[in-house]
TIVO-779268 format. One record per residue (C-alpha): x, z, y negated; residue number from 1; residue in three letters. Coordinates in steps of 0.02 Angstrom, whole numbers, plus 50000, padded with zeros to 5 digits. Each point is the difference from the previous one (the first is absolute). Layout:
<nubas>
+-------+-------+-------+------+------+
|    c1 |    c3 |    c2 | resi | resn |
+-------+-------+-------+------+------+
|     X |     Z |     Y |  NUM |  ALA |
...
+-------+-------+-------+------+------+
</nubas>
This chain:
<nubas>
+-------+-------+-------+------+------+
|    c1 |    c3 |    c2 | resi | resn |
+-------+-------+-------+------+------+
| 50002 | 49999 | 50005 |    1 |  MET |
| 50068 | 49957 | 49828 |    2 |  ALA |
| 50051 | 50142 | 49883 |    3 |  LEU |
| 49864 | 49943 | 49861 |    4 |  GLU |
| 49866 | 50007 | 50140 |    5 |  GLN |
| 50051 | 50175 | 50032 |    6 |  ARG |
| 49989 | 50049 | 49817 |    7 |  GLY |
| 50189 | 50020 | 49986 |    8 |  MET |
| 50049 | 49861 | 49886 |    9 |  ARG |
| 50196 | 50008 | 49967 |   10 |  GLN |
| 50107 | 49913 | 49878 |   11 |  ASN |
| 50178 | 49938 | 50030 |   12 |  LYS |
| 50063 | 50161 | 49913 |   13 |  ALA |
| 49933 | 50097 | 50152 |   14 |  THR |
| 50029 | 49873 | 50134 |   15 |  LEU |
| 50190 | 49957 | 49960 |   16 |  PHE |
| 50149 | 50100 | 49960 |   17 |  SER |
| 50075 | 49990 | 49823 |   18 |  THR |
| 50147 | 49906 | 50068 |   19 |  ASP |
| 49885 | 49875 | 50079 |   20 |  GLN |
| 49915 | 49969 | 49835 |   21 |  GLN |
| 50160 | 49991 | 49902 |   22 |  GLU |
| 50063 | 49869 | 50119 |   23 |  LEU |
| 49845 | 49901 | 49985 |   24 |  ALA |
| 50005 | 50007 | 49809 |   25 |  THR |
| 50176 | 49933 | 50004 |   26 |  VAL |
| 49973 | 49870 | 50128 |   27 |  ALA |
| 49844 | 49935 | 49897 |   28 |  LYS |
| 50113 | 49996 | 49845 |   29 |  ALA |
| 50133 | 49900 | 50092 |   30 |  LEU |
| 49872 | 49886 | 50078 |   31 |  GLY |
| 50029 | 49863 | 49871 |   32 |  HIS |
| 50156 | 49890 | 49999 |   33 |  PRO |
| 50013 | 50009 | 49813 |   34 |  ALA |
| 50011 | 50193 | 50007 |   35 |  ARG |
| 50135 | 49990 | 50123 |   36 |  VAL |
| 50091 | 49875 | 49894 |   37 |  ALA |
| 49977 | 50124 | 49849 |   38 |  ILE |
| 50067 | 50148 | 50105 |   39 |  ILE |
| 50157 | 49895 | 50057 |   40 |  ARG |
| 50032 | 49952 | 49820 |   41 |  LEU |
| 49987 | 50178 | 49934 |   42 |  LEU |
| 50106 | 50058 | 50146 |   43 |  ALA |
| 50144 | 49905 | 49918 |   44 |  THR |
| 49981 | 50066 | 49827 |   45 |  ARG |
| 49991 | 50169 | 49923 |   46 |  THR |
| 49850 | 49946 | 49884 |   47 |  THR |
| 49914 | 49849 | 49965 |   48 |  CYS |
| 49862 | 49944 | 49881 |   49 |  THR |
| 49852 | 49888 | 50053 |   50 |  CYS |
| 50068 | 49860 | 49906 |   51 |  GLY |
| 50157 | 50005 | 50092 |   52 |  GLU |
| 49904 | 49998 | 50169 |   53 |  LEU |
| 49895 | 49858 | 49937 |   54 |  VAL |
| 50162 | 49900 | 49958 |   55 |  ALA |
| 50050 | 50026 | 50190 |   56 |  GLU |
| 49836 | 49975 | 50086 |   57 |  LEU |
| 49881 | 49849 | 50009 |   58 |  PRO |
| 49866 | 50098 | 49926 |   59 |  LEU |
| 49907 | 50029 | 49836 |   60 |  SER |
| 50027 | 50158 | 49896 |   61 |  GLN |
| 49822 | 50056 | 50032 |   62 |  SER |
| 50023 | 49977 | 50183 |   63 |  THR |
| 50169 | 50101 | 50001 |   64 |  VAL |
| 49913 | 50131 | 49896 |   65 |  SER |
| 49860 | 50020 | 50126 |   66 |  GLN |
| 50118 | 50015 | 50150 |   67 |  HIS |
| 50110 | 50128 | 49907 |   68 |  LEU |
| 49836 | 50098 | 49971 |   69 |  LYS |
| 49973 | 50004 | 50183 |   70 |  GLU |
| 50175 | 50053 | 50040 |   71 |  LEU |
| 49990 | 50139 | 49870 |   72 |  LYS |
| 49829 | 50057 | 50069 |   73 |  THR |
| 50086 | 50017 | 50177 |   74 |  ALA |
| 50141 | 50098 | 49913 |   75 |  GLY |
| 50135 | 49875 | 50052 |   76 |  LEU |
| 50037 | 49943 | 49820 |   77 |  VAL |
| 50027 | 50106 | 49840 |   78 |  GLU |
| 49996 | 49951 | 49819 |   79 |  SER |
| 50057 | 50056 | 49835 |   80 |  ALA |
| 49971 | 49943 | 49828 |   81 |  THR |
| 50147 | 49935 | 49903 |   82 |  ASP |
| 49930 | 49948 | 49832 |   83 |  GLY |
| 49875 | 49867 | 50016 |   84 |  PRO |
| 50054 | 49963 | 50179 |   85 |  ARG |
| 49964 | 50085 | 50170 |   86 |  GLU |
| 50155 | 50015 | 50116 |   87 |  CYS |
| 49963 | 50011 | 50187 |   88 |  TYR |
| 50108 | 50071 | 50139 |   89 |  CYS |
| 49975 | 50057 | 50172 |   90 |  LEU |
| 49950 | 50174 | 50033 |   91 |  SER |
| 50142 | 50080 | 50098 |   92 |  PRO |
| 49894 | 50153 | 50056 |   93 |  ALA |
| 49861 | 49896 | 50067 |   94 |  ARG |
| 50118 | 49883 | 50088 |   95 |  TRP |
| 50087 | 50146 | 50089 |   96 |  ALA |
| 49835 | 50063 | 50053 |   97 |  GLN |
| 49957 | 49824 | 50068 |   98 |  MET |
| 50168 | 49980 | 50091 |   99 |  ARG |
| 49952 | 50165 | 50088 |  100 |  GLN |
| 49824 | 49956 | 50037 |  101 |  LEU |
| 50042 | 49819 | 50067 |  102 |  PHE |
| 50144 | 50073 | 50095 |  103 |  GLY |
| 49880 | 50120 | 50093 |  104 |  ASN |
| 49892 | 49854 | 50042 |  105 |  VAL |
| 50145 | 49900 | 50063 |  106 |  LEU |
| 50062 | 50142 | 50107 |  107 |  VAL |
| 49822 | 50018 | 50071 |  108 |  ALA |
| 50006 | 49812 | 50047 |  109 |  LEU |
| 50178 | 50011 | 50076 |  110 |  ALA |
| 49935 | 50025 | 50185 |  111 |  PRO |
| 49904 | 49838 | 49990 |  112 |  LEU |
| 50085 | 49860 | 50089 |  113 |  ARG |
| 49952 | 49814 | 50004 |  114 |  THR |
| 49977 | 49934 | 50177 |  115 |  GLU |
| 50062 | 49821 | 50026 |  116 |  ARG |
+-------+-------+-------+------+------+
</nubas>
């Protein structure tokens, strides 16, 4: 019998661990190739403006801005105002957390073997 039928409706906050929810949030944020490209560019620099990213990517300024917003929402990217410009960089604390969480998933998958 489904939970809703038993009057026990639950949401994802009660069904899944915080780690599982965090991984899902990051996976969703990284689920677009433009965001992966932005992350790779930011990884090579200490800071970068949206205009500098636009110069490197085959995307419009508004599209890059929207992708940066999604990455910021997931906590993967931070920004600071420098006069009229917004400077972006990777969030070291969030990436450290993600390395640990993704590492835990990979360790859990280690026993799996591909049969040929």
